[in-house]
C-alpha positions in Angstrom: 0.0 0.0 0.0 1.4 3.4 -1.0 1.2 6.2 1.6 -1.0 9.1 0.8 1.0 12.3 0.5 -0.5 15.6 1.5 -0.5 18.5 -0.8 0.2 21.6 1.3 0.6 24.6 -1.0 2.2 25.0 -4.3 5.9 25.0 -3.5 6.4 21.4 -4.7 5.0 20.7 -8.1 5.0 16.9 -7.8 4.8 15.2 -4.4 4.2 11.7 -5.8 7.7 10.4 -4.9 7.8 11.9 -1.4 7.6 9.6 1.6 6.2 10.2 5.1 8.5 10.4 8.1 7.5 10.6 11.7 9.7 12.4 14.1 9.6 12.0 17.9 10.5 14.9 20.2 10.6 14.9 24.0 9.0 18.1 25.3 8.7 17.1 28.9 9.2 20.1 31.1 9.2 22.6 28.3 6.7 25.4 29.0 3.9 25.8 26.4 5.3 29.1 25.2 8.6 27.5 24.4 6.9 24.5 22.8 5.0 26.9 20.5 8.3 28.8 19.7 10.1 25.5 18.8 7.3 24.5 16.4 7.3 28.0 14.8 11.0 27.6 14.3 10.5 24.2 12.8 7.8 25.4 10.4 10.0 28.3 9.4 12.9 26.0 8.7 10.7 23.9 6.5 9.5 27.0 4.6 13.0 28.2 4.1 14.3 24.9 2.9 11.3 24.4 0.6 11.9 27.9 -0.9 15.5 26.7 -1.6 14.2 23.7 -3.6 14.2 21.1 -0.8 11.2 18.9 -1.3 9.8 18.8 2.2 6.5 19.5 4.0 5.6 19.8 7.7 2.3 17.9 7.7 1.1 17.6 11.3 2.1 17.8 14.9 0.6 15.6 17.6 1.4 16.4 21.3 0.9 13.9 24.1 0.7 16.0 27.2 0.6 13.0 29.6 4.2 12.1 28.8 5.6 15.2 27.0 6.0 13.4 23.7 5.5 15.3 20.4 5.1 13.5 17.1 5.7 15.5 13.9 4.8 14.1 10.5 6.8 15.3 7.4 6.6 14.5 3.7 10.1 14.5 2.2 12.3 12.7 -0.3 14.5 11.2 2.5 15.1 11.2 6.2 18.2 13.4 5.8 16.0 16.3 4.7 13.8 15.8 7.8 16.8 15.7 10.1 18.2 18.9 8.5 15.1 21.0 9.1 15.1 19.8 12.8 18.8 20.7 13.1 18.2 24.1 11.5 15.4 24.8 13.9 17.6 23.6 16.8 14.8 21.2 17.8 16.5 18.0 19.1 14.8 14.8 18.1 14.6 11.3 19.5 14.0 9.3 16.4 12.9 9.5 12.7 10.9 6.7 11.2 9.5 6.2 7.7 5.8 5.6 8.0 2.7 5.0 5.9 -0.8 6.3 6.3 -4.1 5.2 5.0 -5.7 8.5 6.1 -6.5 11.2 3.6 -3.9 13.9 4.5 -4.8 16.7 2.1 -5.5 20.1 3.6 -6.2 23.6 2.4 -3.4 25.1 0.2 -1.0 27.2 2.2 -2.1 25.8 5.5 0.8 25.1 7.9 1.0 22.5 10.6 -0.4 23.4 14.0 
């Protein structure tokens, strides 16, 4: 089964060969304002890299308050691109894993992850 790839804006003309990657972050003890700032930095790093021709999308963020875990979903050509935007944003990660999804992940054009 092929993963459905979201189309988030017009920066990437053809997303057909992008894969989904799930990134795990540990946000335990990080105040909500700092969490929001970290995610804004990550979204900005993705926008900047995409404007430079890197084929990457920040699809979704899921936060698990009970244990401070944050799972971020990206569409990219390879895990190196995902690691690079996390490094640029100075957002330490625990792990990157290639994943598949059967959910329809399309959203309104231009919408960023929240």
